[in-house]
C-alpha positions as CSV (number, residue, x, y, z in Angstrom):
1,M,-93.9,102.5,224.1
2,K,-90.5,100.9,223.8
3,Q,-87.8,101.2,226.4
4,G,-84.7,100.5,224.2
5,A,-83.5,101.2,220.7
6,I,-80.7,99.1,219.2
7,F,-78.9,100.3,216.0
8,D,-76.7,98.5,213.5
9,M,-73.8,100.7,212.4
10,D,-72.6,100.0,208.8
11,G,-75.1,101.1,206.2
12,L,-77.4,102.4,208.9
13,L,-75.6,105.1,210.9
14,F,-72.8,105.5,208.4
15,D,-72.6,105.2,204.7
16,T,-70.1,102.3,204.8
17,E,-71.8,99.4,203.1
18,R,-70.6,100.6,199.7
19,I,-67.0,100.5,201.0
20,F,-67.4,96.9,202.1
21,R,-69.1,95.9,198.9
22,D,-66.3,97.4,196.8
23,S,-63.7,95.8,199.1
24,W,-65.2,92.4,198.8
25,T,-65.2,92.8,195.0
26,E,-61.6,93.9,194.9
27,T,-60.6,91.1,197.3
28,A,-62.2,88.5,195.1
29,R,-60.1,89.7,192.2
30,R,-57.0,89.8,194.3
31,F,-57.6,86.1,195.2
32,G,-58.0,85.2,191.5
33,Q,-61.8,84.8,191.8
34,R,-64.6,86.1,189.7
35,P,-66.6,88.4,191.9
36,R,-70.1,87.1,192.7
37,P,-72.7,89.9,192.5
38,D,-74.9,88.3,195.1
39,F,-72.0,87.8,197.6
40,P,-72.1,91.2,199.3
41,A,-75.8,90.8,200.3
42,A,-75.1,87.3,201.6
43,V,-72.1,88.4,203.7
44,A,-73.4,91.7,205.0
45,G,-73.9,91.8,208.7
46,T,-72.1,88.6,209.4
47,S,-68.9,88.2,211.4
48,G,-66.3,85.7,212.5
49,A,-67.0,82.1,211.7
50,G,-70.3,82.9,210.1
51,M,-68.6,85.3,207.7
52,R,-66.0,82.7,206.8
53,E,-68.8,80.1,206.1
54,V,-70.3,82.5,203.6
55,I,-66.9,83.0,202.0
56,R,-66.5,79.2,201.7
57,R,-69.9,78.9,200.1
58,Y,-69.3,81.5,197.4
59,Y,-65.5,81.2,197.0
60,P,-64.6,77.6,197.9
61,E,-61.1,77.8,196.4
62,A,-60.0,80.7,198.5
63,D,-58.6,80.6,202.1
64,P,-61.5,82.1,204.0
65,F,-59.3,83.5,206.8
66,A,-57.0,85.3,204.4
67,F,-59.9,86.5,202.3
68,Q,-61.8,87.8,205.3
69,E,-58.7,89.6,206.7
70,S,-57.8,91.1,203.3
71,C,-61.3,92.6,202.8
72,L,-61.7,94.0,206.4
73,S,-58.2,95.5,206.4
74,R,-58.8,97.3,203.1
75,A,-62.2,98.6,204.3
76,A,-60.8,99.8,207.6
77,E,-58.1,101.9,205.7
78,V,-60.8,103.5,203.6
79,I,-63.0,104.2,206.5
80,K,-60.2,106.0,208.4
81,E,-60.3,108.7,205.8
82,G,-63.8,109.6,206.9
83,I,-67.4,108.4,206.3
84,P,-70.6,110.4,206.0
85,E,-73.6,109.9,208.3
86,K,-76.8,108.5,206.9
87,P,-79.8,110.9,206.9
88,G,-81.7,111.3,210.2
89,V,-79.1,109.9,212.6
90,R,-79.0,113.0,214.8
91,E,-82.7,113.5,214.7
92,I,-83.6,110.0,215.8
93,L,-81.0,109.9,218.6
94,E,-82.2,113.2,219.9
95,F,-85.8,112.0,219.8
96,F,-85.1,108.8,221.8
97,R,-82.9,110.7,224.3
98,A,-85.8,113.1,224.9
99,K,-88.1,110.1,225.5
100,N,-85.6,108.5,228.0
101,V,-85.2,105.5,225.7
102,K,-82.0,103.6,226.3
103,L,-79.7,103.3,223.2
104,A,-77.3,100.7,222.0
105,V,-75.2,99.9,218.9
106,A,-75.0,96.3,217.9
107,S,-72.7,95.9,215.0
108,S,-70.8,93.0,213.5
109,S,-67.7,95.2,213.0
110,L,-64.7,95.0,215.4
111,R,-65.1,96.8,218.7
112,N,-62.3,99.4,218.0
113,M,-63.8,100.2,214.6
114,I,-67.2,100.9,216.2
115,A,-65.6,103.1,218.9
116,D,-63.6,105.0,216.3
117,N,-66.5,105.7,214.0
118,L,-68.9,106.8,216.8
119,S,-66.2,109.0,218.4
120,R,-65.2,110.7,215.1
121,A,-68.8,111.4,214.4
122,G,-69.3,112.8,217.9
123,I,-72.3,110.6,218.7
124,D,-70.7,108.1,221.1
125,G,-72.2,109.9,224.0
126,Y,-75.7,109.0,223.0
127,F,-75.2,105.2,223.5
128,D,-75.6,103.4,226.8
129,A,-74.1,100.1,225.4
130,V,-72.1,98.9,222.5
131,V,-71.9,95.3,221.3
132,S,-69.6,94.1,218.6
133,G,-69.3,90.9,216.6
134,E,-66.4,90.0,218.9
135,D,-68.8,89.7,221.9
136,V,-71.0,86.8,220.6
137,S,-70.1,83.4,219.3
138,R,-72.9,83.4,216.6
139,G,-73.2,86.5,214.4
140,K,-76.2,87.7,212.4
141,P,-78.6,86.3,211.2
142,E,-78.6,84.6,214.6
143,P,-80.2,86.8,217.3
144,D,-77.4,86.7,219.8
145,I,-76.0,90.2,219.2
146,F,-79.4,91.9,219.7
147,L,-80.2,89.7,222.7
148,L,-77.0,90.8,224.4
149,A,-77.6,94.4,223.5
150,A,-81.0,94.3,225.1
151,Q,-79.5,92.6,228.2
152,K,-76.9,95.3,228.5
153,L,-79.6,98.0,228.3
154,G,-81.6,96.2,231.0
155,C,-84.5,95.8,228.7
156,S,-86.5,92.8,227.4
157,P,-86.0,92.2,223.7
158,E,-89.7,92.7,223.2
159,S,-89.4,96.2,224.6
160,C,-86.7,97.2,222.1
161,Y,-86.6,98.5,218.6
162,V,-83.9,97.2,216.3
163,F,-82.9,99.4,213.3
164,E,-81.2,97.6,210.5
165,D,-80.3,98.0,206.8
166,G,-79.1,94.5,206.0
167,I,-81.1,91.3,205.4
168,N,-79.1,89.2,207.8
169,G,-79.5,91.9,210.5
170,V,-83.3,92.1,209.9
171,R,-83.5,88.4,210.3
172,A,-81.5,88.6,213.5
173,G,-83.7,91.3,215.0
174,I,-86.9,89.4,214.2
175,A,-85.4,86.2,215.7
176,A,-84.5,88.1,218.8
177,G,-88.2,89.2,219.2
178,C,-87.5,92.9,218.8
179,A,-89.6,95.3,216.9
180,T,-87.4,95.4,213.8
181,I,-87.4,98.4,211.5
182,M,-85.5,98.1,208.2
183,I,-83.9,101.1,206.5
184,P,-82.8,99.5,203.2
185,D,-79.4,100.7,201.9
186,L,-77.9,98.5,199.2
187,F,-80.3,95.6,199.6
188,E,-84.1,95.6,199.4
189,P,-85.9,93.2,201.7
190,P,-87.2,90.0,200.3
191,E,-91.0,89.5,200.3
192,E,-90.9,87.0,203.2
193,L,-89.3,89.6,205.5
194,R,-91.7,92.5,204.7
195,A,-94.6,91.2,206.7
196,S,-92.3,90.5,209.7
197,C,-90.8,94.0,209.9
198,A,-92.3,96.5,212.3
199,G,-91.7,99.1,209.5
200,I,-89.7,99.8,206.4
201,Y,-88.6,103.4,205.8
202,P,-86.3,105.1,203.3
203,N,-84.2,106.7,206.1
204,L,-84.0,107.1,209.8
205,L,-85.6,110.5,209.7
206,A,-88.8,109.0,208.1
207,A,-88.7,106.2,210.8
208,Q,-88.4,108.7,213.6
209,R,-91.3,110.7,212.3
210,A,-93.5,107.6,212.0
211,I,-92.5,106.5,215.6
212,E,-93.3,109.9,216.9
213,R,-96.7,109.9,215.4
214,L,-97.4,106.4,216.8
215,W,-96.3,107.5,220.3
216,Q,-98.6,110.6,220.1
217,I,-101.5,108.2,219.4
218,E,-100.6,105.8,222.2
219,Q,-100.4,108.7,224.7
């Protein structure tokens, strides 16, 4: 049985990925660019320099720093108005708490945005650690954010679940050596990732029920 569970935030705990997708599209138009439909999937889960590198690749004529700031500022304003939780959030957190599994959030979002979202939803008390994109030099799909989260929990990566909705996040969890479970939101996993995931479920509630059944067998 695992000792830790690490959760992404946007698109996994909260229904925010659509906000970021729309914000990227609006930002492209604002910068005089034709929105690239494959860009939101490529940039999802990235942060800092990694995010700017994706922006350069898709929109080479735009200033990546200004483009990044414009999108994130717009998304933050929308999120302040309130965001719904994804199905199964409370159930899986309560399940792990009852099993004495340590919990962390590892999100590419800014630290204050993570804190605000968790606090507004009233679930901040569940988590033993929070790691943001500001805490690592290399963002997803590199494994750094999940390695740091496992370290903060006092667990080995191999003893942790990672729950992710994004392709870059899934790649990061697998690279970290964690048992990575994907809950697809806007983006379906490519075939090469399916075999490497510990599981793929429609929502966190389905994942929690599957893990509960597995633990009952192992006991």
